[in-house]
Biopython code that builds the backbone (N, CA, C, O; Angstrom):
import numpy as np
from Bio.PDB.StructureBuilder import StructureBuilder

atoms = [
    (1, "MET", "N", (-4.049, 10.630, 45.610)),
    (1, "MET", "CA", (-4.097, 10.824, 44.179)),
    (1, "MET", "C", (-2.739, 11.219, 43.594)),
    (1, "MET", "O", (-2.641, 11.529, 42.407)),
    (2, "GLU", "N", (-1.706, 11.209, 44.414)),
    (2, "GLU", "CA", (-0.363, 11.531, 43.911)),
    (2, "GLU", "C", (0.115, 10.488, 42.912)),
    (2, "GLU", "O", (0.931, 10.801, 42.046)),
    (3, "TRP", "N", (-0.369, 9.271, 43.012)),
    (3, "TRP", "CA", (0.075, 8.179, 42.160)),
    (3, "TRP", "C", (-0.638, 8.142, 40.808)),
    (3, "TRP", "O", (-0.243, 7.370, 39.934)),
    (4, "LEU", "N", (-1.654, 8.939, 40.619)),
    (4, "LEU", "CA", (-2.426, 8.937, 39.384)),
    (4, "LEU", "C", (-1.571, 9.210, 38.139)),
    (4, "LEU", "O", (-1.729, 8.508, 37.141)),
    (5, "PRO", "N", (-0.666, 10.208, 38.162)),
    (5, "PRO", "CA", (0.156, 10.423, 36.961)),
    (5, "PRO", "C", (1.024, 9.216, 36.609)),
    (5, "PRO", "O", (1.234, 8.937, 35.429)),
    (6, "GLU", "N", (1.533, 8.493, 37.613)),
    (6, "GLU", "CA", (2.359, 7.312, 37.327)),
    (6, "GLU", "C", (1.537, 6.204, 36.674)),
    (6, "GLU", "O", (2.025, 5.501, 35.790)),
    (7, "ILE", "N", (0.287, 6.053, 37.114)),
    (7, "ILE", "CA", (-0.578, 5.036, 36.513)),
    (7, "ILE", "C", (-0.906, 5.410, 35.070)),
    (7, "ILE", "O", (-0.920, 4.552, 34.188)),
    (8, "VAL", "N", (-1.166, 6.677, 34.838)),
    (8, "VAL", "CA", (-1.461, 7.126, 33.473)),
    (8, "VAL", "C", (-0.261, 6.873, 32.570)),
    (8, "VAL", "O", (-0.421, 6.396, 31.447)),
    (9, "VAL", "N", (0.928, 7.185, 33.044)),
    (9, "VAL", "CA", (2.147, 6.948, 32.258)),
    (9, "VAL", "C", (2.319, 5.459, 31.991)),
    (9, "VAL", "O", (2.674, 5.071, 30.878)),
    (10, "ALA", "N", (2.073, 4.621, 32.991)),
    (10, "ALA", "CA", (2.206, 3.173, 32.813)),
    (10, "ALA", "C", (1.218, 2.656, 31.780)),
    (10, "ALA", "O", (1.576, 1.822, 30.949)),
    (11, "VAL", "N", (-0.008, 3.133, 31.820)),
    (11, "VAL", "CA", (-1.015, 2.708, 30.848)),
    (11, "VAL", "C", (-0.625, 3.147, 29.443)),
    (11, "VAL", "O", (-0.773, 2.376, 28.494)),
    (12, "VAL", "N", (-0.135, 4.354, 29.296)),
    (12, "VAL", "CA", (0.290, 4.853, 27.990)),
    (12, "VAL", "C", (1.440, 4.012, 27.451)),
    (12, "VAL", "O", (1.463, 3.689, 26.264)),
    (13, "ILE", "N", (2.388, 3.654, 28.302)),
    (13, "ILE", "CA", (3.518, 2.820, 27.873)),
    (13, "ILE", "C", (3.019, 1.465, 27.395)),
    (13, "ILE", "O", (3.470, 0.971, 26.361)),
    (14, "VAL", "N", (2.101, 0.861, 28.126)),
    (14, "VAL", "CA", (1.561, -0.435, 27.723)),
    (14, "VAL", "C", (0.853, -0.315, 26.377)),
    (14, "VAL", "O", (1.046, -1.148, 25.492)),
    (15, "VAL", "N", (0.045, 0.711, 26.230)),
    (15, "VAL", "CA", (-0.710, 0.884, 24.982)),
    (15, "VAL", "C", (0.226, 1.109, 23.808)),
    (15, "VAL", "O", (0.023, 0.529, 22.742)),
    (16, "LEU", "N", (1.244, 1.938, 23.981)),
    (16, "LEU", "CA", (2.119, 2.287, 22.864)),
    (16, "LEU", "C", (3.173, 1.237, 22.554)),
    (16, "LEU", "O", (3.562, 1.090, 21.395)),
    (17, "LEU", "N", (3.640, 0.513, 23.541)),
    (17, "LEU", "CA", (4.748, -0.408, 23.317)),
    (17, "LEU", "C", (4.356, -1.879, 23.258)),
    (17, "LEU", "O", (4.870, -2.617, 22.417)),
    (18, "VAL", "N", (3.480, -2.307, 24.111)),
    (18, "VAL", "CA", (3.181, -3.731, 24.208)),
    (18, "VAL", "C", (2.100, -4.158, 23.226)),
    (18, "VAL", "O", (2.286, -5.134, 22.499)),
    (19, "ILE", "N", (0.989, -3.460, 23.188)),
    (19, "ILE", "CA", (-0.147, -3.889, 22.377)),
    (19, "ILE", "C", (0.178, -3.954, 20.883)),
    (19, "ILE", "O", (-0.204, -4.935, 20.245)),
    (20, "PRO", "N", (0.861, -2.965, 20.285)),
    (20, "PRO", "CA", (1.160, -3.102, 18.843)),
    (20, "PRO", "C", (1.984, -4.343, 18.516)),
    (20, "PRO", "O", (1.778, -4.941, 17.460)),
    (21, "HIS", "N", (2.909, -4.750, 19.383)),
    (21, "HIS", "CA", (3.711, -5.940, 19.121)),
    (21, "HIS", "C", (2.859, -7.196, 19.159)),
    (21, "HIS", "O", (3.062, -8.108, 18.357)),
    (22, "VAL", "N", (1.919, -7.252, 20.072)),
    (22, "VAL", "CA", (1.022, -8.408, 20.143)),
    (22, "VAL", "C", (0.147, -8.463, 18.900)),
    (22, "VAL", "O", (-0.035, -9.535, 18.323)),
    (23, "VAL", "N", (-0.395, -7.329, 18.478)),
    (23, "VAL", "CA", (-1.253, -7.286, 17.299)),
    (23, "VAL", "C", (-0.468, -7.655, 16.055)),
    (23, "VAL", "O", (-0.949, -8.441, 15.239)),
    (24, "LEU", "N", (0.738, -7.103, 15.887)),
    (24, "LEU", "CA", (1.550, -7.422, 14.716)),
    (24, "LEU", "C", (1.954, -8.881, 14.711)),
    (24, "LEU", "O", (1.927, -9.524, 13.661)),
    (25, "ARG", "N", (2.327, -9.415, 15.855)),
    (25, "ARG", "CA", (2.720, -10.818, 15.930)),
    (25, "ARG", "C", (1.558, -11.705, 15.539)),
    (25, "ARG", "O", (1.739, -12.648, 14.768)),
    (26, "ASP", "N", (0.362, -11.428, 16.052)),
    (26, "ASP", "CA", (-0.802, -12.249, 15.757)),
    (26, "ASP", "C", (-1.235, -12.132, 14.304)),
    (26, "ASP", "O", (-1.768, -13.092, 13.747)),
    (27, "SER", "N", (-1.018, -10.974, 13.674)),
    (27, "SER", "CA", (-1.456, -10.799, 12.298)),
    (27, "SER", "C", (-0.563, -11.539, 11.309)),
    (27, "SER", "O", (-0.970, -11.759, 10.168)),
    (28, "LYS", "N", (0.647, -11.931, 11.716)),
    (28, "LYS", "CA", (1.569, -12.623, 10.827)),
    (28, "LYS", "C", (1.453, -14.137, 10.926)),
    (28, "LYS", "O", (2.105, -14.858, 10.170)),
    (29, "VAL", "N", (0.635, -14.625, 11.843)),
    (29, "VAL", "CA", (0.472, -16.061, 12.016)),
    (29, "VAL", "C", (-0.354, -16.624, 10.871)),
    (29, "VAL", "O", (-1.369, -16.042, 10.490)),
    (30, "GLY", "N", (0.075, -17.748, 10.326)),
    (30, "GLY", "CA", (-0.685, -18.400, 9.263)),
    (30, "GLY", "C", (-0.351, -17.838, 7.892)),
    (30, "GLY", "O", (0.571, -17.036, 7.741)),
    (31, "THR", "N", (-1.098, -18.262, 6.914)),
    (31, "THR", "CA", (-0.853, -17.827, 5.547)),
    (31, "THR", "C", (-1.688, -16.598, 5.224)),
    (31, "THR", "O", (-2.694, -16.315, 5.875)),
    (32, "THR", "N", (-1.246, -15.879, 4.209)),
    (32, "THR", "CA", (-1.986, -14.709, 3.762)),
    (32, "THR", "C", (-3.147, -15.158, 2.890)),
    (32, "THR", "O", (-2.965, -15.948, 1.964)),
    (33, "LYS", "N", (-4.316, -14.668, 3.179)),
    (33, "LYS", "CA", (-5.493, -15.002, 2.391)),
    (33, "LYS", "C", (-5.579, -14.058, 1.196)),
    (33, "LYS", "O", (-5.039, -12.952, 1.231)),
    (34, "THR", "N", (-6.248, -14.491, 0.154)),
    (34, "THR", "CA", (-6.436, -13.648, -1.022)),
    (34, "THR", "C", (-7.114, -12.338, -0.655)),
    (34, "THR", "O", (-6.791, -11.292, -1.218)),
    (35, "SER", "N", (-8.050, -12.387, 0.284)),
    (35, "SER", "CA", (-8.778, -11.186, 0.659)),
    (35, "SER", "C", (-7.909, -10.180, 1.393)),
    (35, "SER", "O", (-8.315, -9.030, 1.564)),
    (36, "ASP", "N", (-6.714, -10.588, 1.835)),
    (36, "ASP", "CA", (-5.798, -9.691, 2.515)),
    (36, "ASP", "C", (-4.967, -8.874, 1.528)),
    (36, "ASP", "O", (-4.246, -7.966, 1.941)),
    (37, "LYS", "N", (-5.052, -9.175, 0.252)),
    (37, "LYS", "CA", (-4.252, -8.485, -0.766)),
    (37, "LYS", "C", (-5.024, -7.311, -1.358)),
    (37, "LYS", "O", (-6.247, -7.353, -1.493)),
    (38, "GLU", "N", (-4.283, -6.270, -1.704)),
    (38, "GLU", "CA", (-4.882, -5.124, -2.391)),
    (38, "GLU", "C", (-5.197, -5.525, -3.827)),
    (38, "GLU", "O", (-4.475, -6.318, -4.432)),
    (39, "ILE", "N", (-6.265, -4.980, -4.358)),
    (39, "ILE", "CA", (-6.667, -5.215, -5.742)),
    (39, "ILE", "C", (-6.387, -3.932, -6.524)),
    (39, "ILE", "O", (-6.570, -2.832, -6.002)),
    (40, "CYS", "N", (-5.947, -4.072, -7.764)),
    (40, "CYS", "CA", (-5.642, -2.924, -8.622)),
    (40, "CYS", "C", (-6.872, -2.037, -8.780)),
    (40, "CYS", "O", (-7.985, -2.524, -8.977)),
    (41, "VAL", "N", (-6.650, -0.711, -8.688)),
    (41, "VAL", "CA", (-7.766, 0.238, -8.774)),
    (41, "VAL", "C", (-8.137, 0.607, -10.208)),
    (41, "VAL", "O", (-9.122, 1.315, -10.423)),
    (42, "ILE", "N", (-7.378, 0.147, -11.176)),
    (42, "ILE", "CA", (-7.686, 0.451, -12.573)),
    (42, "ILE", "C", (-8.959, -0.302, -12.968)),
    (42, "ILE", "O", (-9.048, -1.516, -12.786)),
    (43, "PRO", "N", (-9.943, 0.425, -13.510)),
    (43, "PRO", "CA", (-11.195, -0.244, -13.909)),
    (43, "PRO", "C", (-10.938, -1.396, -14.879)),
    (43, "PRO", "O", (-10.069, -1.312, -15.748)),
    (44, "LYS", "N", (-11.689, -2.448, -14.720)),
    (44, "LYS", "CA", (-11.626, -3.656, -15.556)),
    (44, "LYS", "C", (-10.335, -4.452, -15.382)),
    (44, "LYS", "O", (-10.055, -5.335, -16.193)),
    (45, "CYS", "N", (-9.541, -4.166, -14.347)),
    (45, "CYS", "CA", (-8.323, -4.941, -14.103)),
    (45, "CYS", "C", (-8.622, -6.032, -13.079)),
    (45, "CYS", "O", (-8.776, -7.200, -13.435)),
    (46, "GLY", "N", (-8.704, -5.650, -11.817)),
    (46, "GLY", "CA", (-9.055, -6.597, -10.769)),
    (46, "GLY", "C", (-7.956, -7.545, -10.331)),
    (46, "GLY", "O", (-8.213, -8.465, -9.555)),
    (47, "ARG", "N", (-6.719, -7.339, -10.817)),
    (47, "ARG", "CA", (-5.624, -8.211, -10.414)),
    (47, "ARG", "C", (-5.181, -7.884, -8.994)),
    (47, "ARG", "O", (-5.323, -6.753, -8.530)),
    (48, "GLU", "N", (-4.638, -8.897, -8.309)),
    (48, "GLU", "CA", (-4.015, -8.648, -7.021)),
    (48, "GLU", "C", (-2.698, -7.920, -7.267)),
    (48, "GLU", "O", (-2.005, -8.178, -8.251)),
    (49, "THR", "N", (-2.369, -7.019, -6.368)),
    (49, "THR", "CA", (-1.168, -6.218, -6.559)),
    (49, "THR", "C", (0.068, -6.828, -5.914)),
    (49, "THR", "O", (1.189, -6.411, -6.206)),
    (50, "GLY", "N", (-0.123, -7.797, -5.054)),
    (50, "GLY", "CA", (1.011, -8.375, -4.346)),
    (50, "GLY", "C", (1.259, -7.716, -3.002)),
    (50, "GLY", "O", (2.101, -8.181, -2.234)),
    (51, "TYR", "N", (0.541, -6.646, -2.705)),
    (51, "TYR", "CA", (0.691, -5.961, -1.428)),
    (51, "TYR", "C", (-0.471, -6.316, -0.514)),
    (51, "TYR", "O", (-1.627, -6.365, -0.935)),
    (52, "ARG", "N", (-0.135, -6.562, 0.751)),
    (52, "ARG", "CA", (-1.182, -6.767, 1.746)),
    (52, "ARG", "C", (-1.828, -5.430, 2.056)),
    (52, "ARG", "O", (-1.208, -4.376, 1.912)),
    (53, "LYS", "N", (-3.083, -5.485, 2.482)),
    (53, "LYS", "CA", (-3.820, -4.257, 2.792)),
    (53, "LYS", "C", (-3.188, -3.484, 3.940)),
    (53, "LYS", "O", (-3.357, -2.269, 4.034)),
    (54, "ASP", "N", (-2.461, -4.176, 4.815)),
    (54, "ASP", "CA", (-1.855, -3.500, 5.950)),
    (54, "ASP", "C", (-0.427, -3.004, 5.670)),
    (54, "ASP", "O", (0.241, -2.514, 6.580)),
    (55, "THR", "N", (0.045, -3.126, 4.422)),
    (55, "THR", "CA", (1.364, -2.604, 4.056)),
    (55, "THR", "C", (1.286, -1.084, 3.983)),
    (55, "THR", "O", (0.426, -0.545, 3.286)),
    (56, "PRO", "N", (2.179, -0.380, 4.696)),
    (56, "PRO", "CA", (2.145, 1.086, 4.630)),
    (56, "PRO", "C", (2.334, 1.576, 3.197)),
    (56, "PRO", "O", (3.125, 1.011, 2.441)),
    (57, "THR", "N", (1.615, 2.617, 2.834)),
    (57, "THR", "CA", (1.655, 3.102, 1.450)),
    (57, "THR", "C", (3.020, 3.649, 1.065)),
    (57, "THR", "O", (3.358, 3.658, -0.119)),
    (58, "ASP", "N", (3.811, 4.106, 2.025)),
    (58, "ASP", "CA", (5.137, 4.613, 1.682)),
    (58, "ASP", "C", (6.131, 3.493, 1.401)),
    (58, "ASP", "O", (7.275, 3.760, 1.034)),
    (59, "ARG", "N", (5.714, 2.261, 1.568)),
    (59, "ARG", "CA", (6.578, 1.110, 1.272)),
    (59, "ARG", "C", (6.095, 0.342, 0.053)),
    (59, "ARG", "O", (6.497, -0.802, -0.161)),
    (60, "ARG", "N", (5.243, 0.956, -0.740)),
    (60, "ARG", "CA", (4.688, 0.309, -1.928)),
    (60, "ARG", "C", (5.161, 1.025, -3.184)),
    (60, "ARG", "O", (5.458, 2.220, -3.166)),
    (61, "GLU", "N", (5.221, 0.277, -4.261)),
    (61, "GLU", "CA", (5.450, 0.882, -5.569)),
    (61, "GLU", "C", (4.092, 1.051, -6.238)),
    (61, "GLU", "O", (3.184, 0.250, -6.014)),
    (62, "HIS", "N", (3.953, 2.067, -7.041)),
    (62, "HIS", "CA", (2.766, 2.313, -7.867)),
    (62, "HIS", "C", (1.523, 2.681, -7.067)),
    (62, "HIS", "O", (0.407, 2.528, -7.565)),
    (63, "TYR", "N", (1.693, 3.165, -5.830)),
    (63, "TYR", "CA", (0.536, 3.627, -5.057)),
    (63, "TYR", "C", (0.297, 5.093, -5.378)),
    (63, "TYR", "O", (1.238, 5.886, -5.379)),
    (64, "VAL", "N", (-0.952, 5.465, -5.651)),
    (64, "VAL", "CA", (-1.307, 6.838, -5.979)),
    (64, "VAL", "C", (-2.211, 7.371, -4.876)),
    (64, "VAL", "O", (-3.300, 6.845, -4.647)),
    (65, "ASP", "N", (-1.748, 8.430, -4.185)),
    (65, "ASP", "CA", (-2.566, 9.042, -3.138)),
    (65, "ASP", "C", (-3.899, 9.494, -3.715)),
    (65, "ASP", "O", (-3.944, 10.134, -4.766)),
    (66, "GLY", "N", (-4.957, 9.166, -3.040)),
    (66, "GLY", "CA", (-6.289, 9.564, -3.470)),
    (66, "GLY", "C", (-6.916, 8.616, -4.471)),
    (66, "GLY", "O", (-8.114, 8.703, -4.741)),
    (67, "ALA", "N", (-6.127, 7.712, -5.024)),
    (67, "ALA", "CA", (-6.671, 6.745, -5.988)),
    (67, "ALA", "C", (-6.547, 5.323, -5.454)),
    (67, "ALA", "O", (-7.536, 4.596, -5.362)),
    (68, "GLY", "N", (-5.332, 4.936, -5.106)),
    (68, "GLY", "CA", (-5.120, 3.596, -4.569)),
    (68, "GLY", "C", (-3.951, 2.897, -5.228)),
    (68, "GLY", "O", (-3.097, 3.528, -5.850)),
    (69, "GLN", "N", (-3.927, 1.584, -5.083)),
    (69, "GLN", "CA", (-2.821, 0.752, -5.541)),
    (69, "GLN", "C", (-3.066, 0.262, -6.962)),
    (69, "GLN", "O", (-4.146, -0.232, -7.287)),
    (70, "ARG", "N", (-2.042, 0.409, -7.802)),
    (70, "ARG", "CA", (-2.102, -0.133, -9.161)),
    (70, "ARG", "C", (-1.191, -1.350, -9.241)),
    (70, "ARG", "O", (-0.190, -1.422, -8.530)),
    (71, "CYS", "N", (-1.527, -2.297, -10.094)),
    (71, "CYS", "CA", (-0.677, -3.480, -10.264)),
    (71, "CYS", "C", (0.449, -3.168, -11.250)),
    (71, "CYS", "O", (0.384, -2.192, -11.998)),
    (72, "ASP", "N", (1.473, -4.008, -11.237)),
    (72, "ASP", "CA", (2.628, -3.808, -12.110)),
    (72, "ASP", "C", (2.244, -3.820, -13.586)),
    (72, "ASP", "O", (2.761, -3.029, -14.375)),
    (73, "LYS", "N", (1.341, -4.714, -13.952)),
    (73, "LYS", "CA", (0.941, -4.847, -15.361)),
    (73, "LYS", "C", (0.273, -3.573, -15.877)),
    (73, "LYS", "O", (0.566, -3.128, -16.986)),
    (74, "CYS", "N", (-0.631, -2.978, -15.074)),
    (74, "CYS", "CA", (-1.313, -1.753, -15.504)),
    (74, "CYS", "C", (-0.330, -0.586, -15.612)),
    (74, "CYS", "O", (-0.440, 0.235, -16.522)),
    (75, "VAL", "N", (0.619, -0.511, -14.695)),
    (75, "VAL", "CA", (1.629, 0.553, -14.759)),
    (75, "VAL", "C", (2.485, 0.367, -16.005)),
    (75, "VAL", "O", (2.791, 1.335, -16.701)),
    (76, "GLU", "N", (2.869, -0.868, -16.286)),
    (76, "GLU", "CA", (3.671, -1.157, -17.475)),
    (76, "GLU", "C", (2.913, -0.780, -18.753)),
    (76, "GLU", "O", (3.477, -0.167, -19.659)),
    (77, "GLU", "N", (1.635, -1.153, -18.815)),
    (77, "GLU", "CA", (0.826, -0.823, -19.994)),
    (77, "GLU", "C", (0.668, 0.683, -20.149)),
    (77, "GLU", "O", (0.752, 1.201, -21.263)),
    (78, "PHE", "N", (0.441, 1.391, -19.044)),
    (78, "PHE", "CA", (0.301, 2.845, -19.086)),
    (78, "PHE", "C", (1.589, 3.500, -19.581)),
    (78, "PHE", "O", (1.550, 4.382, -20.440)),
    (79, "LEU", "N", (2.727, 3.070, -19.043)),
    (79, "LEU", "CA", (4.007, 3.665, -19.454)),
    (79, "LEU", "C", (4.310, 3.365, -20.917)),
    (79, "LEU", "O", (4.831, 4.227, -21.625)),
    (80, "LEU", "N", (3.995, 2.170, -21.375)),
    (80, "LEU", "CA", (4.216, 1.819, -22.773)),
    (80, "LEU", "C", (3.317, 2.651, -23.685)),
    (80, "LEU", "O", (3.760, 3.124, -24.732)),
    (81, "ASP", "N", (2.063, 2.829, -23.294)),
    (81, "ASP", "CA", (1.147, 3.673, -24.082)),
    (81, "ASP", "C", (1.651, 5.116, -24.154)),
    (81, "ASP", "O", (1.651, 5.723, -25.225)),
    (82, "GLU", "N", (2.077, 5.658, -23.022)),
    (82, "GLU", "CA", (2.603, 7.032, -23.000)),
    (82, "GLU", "C", (3.848, 7.161, -23.874)),
    (82, "GLU", "O", (3.996, 8.133, -24.615)),
    (83, "TYR", "N", (4.739, 6.178, -23.782)),
    (83, "TYR", "CA", (5.943, 6.199, -24.606)),
    (83, "TYR", "C", (5.583, 6.201, -26.086)),
    (83, "TYR", "O", (6.133, 6.984, -26.861)),
    (84, "ASN", "N", (4.664, 5.330, -26.479)),
    (84, "ASN", "CA", (4.271, 5.236, -27.888)),
    (84, "ASN", "C", (3.597, 6.519, -28.377)),
    (84, "ASN", "O", (3.838, 6.952, -29.504)),
    (85, "LYS", "N", (2.750, 7.133, -27.535)),
    (85, "LYS", "CA", (2.109, 8.394, -27.906)),
    (85, "LYS", "C", (3.149, 9.478, -28.152)),
    (85, "LYS", "O", (3.072, 10.200, -29.146)),
    (86, "ARG", "N", (4.105, 9.592, -27.266)),
    (86, "ARG", "CA", (5.134, 10.635, -27.412)),
    (86, "ARG", "C", (6.054, 10.354, -28.584)),
    (86, "ARG", "O", (6.471, 11.273, -29.289)),
    (87, "LYS", "N", (6.369, 9.089, -28.793)),
    (87, "LYS", "CA", (7.211, 8.713, -29.925)),
    (87, "LYS", "C", (6.504, 9.057, -31.241)),
    (87, "LYS", "O", (7.118, 9.613, -32.152)),
    (88, "ASN", "N", (5.215, 8.725, -31.334)),
    (88, "ASN", "CA", (4.455, 9.029, -32.548)),
    (88, "ASN", "C", (4.321, 10.533, -32.765)),
    (88, "ASN", "O", (4.367, 11.004, -33.901)),
    (89, "ALA", "N", (4.157, 11.279, -31.690)),
    (89, "ALA", "CA", (4.052, 12.738, -31.809)),
    (89, "ALA", "C", (5.370, 13.321, -32.325)),
    (89, "ALA", "O", (5.367, 14.211, -33.175)),
    (90, "LEU", "N", (6.478, 12.826, -31.818)),
    (90, "LEU", "CA", (7.784, 13.320, -32.277)),
    (90, "LEU", "C", (8.037, 12.936, -33.733)),
    (90, "LEU", "O", (8.555, 13.741, -34.506)),
    (91, "GLU", "N", (7.678, 11.718, -34.106)),
    (91, "GLU", "CA", (7.846, 11.289, -35.483)),
    (91, "GLU", "C", (6.996, 12.107, -36.427)),
    (91, "GLU", "O", (7.432, 12.422, -37.534)),
    (92, "SER", "N", (5.782, 12.461, -36.010)),
    (92, "SER", "CA", (4.901, 13.278, -36.835)),
    (92, "SER", "C", (5.446, 14.688, -36.981)),
    (92, "SER", "O", (5.357, 15.294, -38.049)),
    (93, "ALA", "N", (6.005, 15.199, -35.906)),
    (93, "ALA", "CA", (6.497, 16.586, -35.929)),
    (93, "ALA", "C", (7.797, 16.722, -36.712)),
    (93, "ALA", "O", (8.014, 17.716, -37.404)),
    (94, "PHE", "N", (8.667, 15.706, -36.594)),
    (94, "PHE", "CA", (9.985, 15.827, -37.219)),
    (94, "PHE", "C", (10.202, 14.850, -38.378)),
    (94, "PHE", "O", (11.285, 14.809, -38.961)),
    (95, "GLY", "N", (9.203, 14.087, -38.701)),
    (95, "GLY", "CA", (9.214, 13.223, -39.865)),
    (95, "GLY", "C", (10.171, 12.139, -39.787)),
    (95, "GLY", "O", (10.273, 11.338, -40.716)),
]
sb = StructureBuilder()
sb.init_structure("model")
sb.init_model(0)
sb.init_chain("A")
sb.init_seg("    ")
for serial, (resi, resn, name, xyz) in enumerate(atoms, 1):
    if name == "N":
        sb.init_residue(resn, " ", resi, " ")
    sb.init_atom(name, np.array(xyz, "f"), 0.0, 1.0, " ", f" {name:<3s}", serial, name[0])
structure = sb.get_structure()
């Protein structure tokens, strides 16, 4: 049983180094299907965001932890609405 630790180490190396490369290589074969894309989480939107579901969240724009992925159009509309609200508030306050 002296060889048991070496076998365990070998199995761990295979699992950590070899298998992820095979899985990643196989997942990139062919074209991306529509169902592989994230959909905007804003109610009544439903647009594709352009990000695949397997894209890490730290490599995405407009991802909100606990909510999900928003599309560019919804973010643009939200920012424009916020800008207009603040602009109108300032105009009302300072005439």
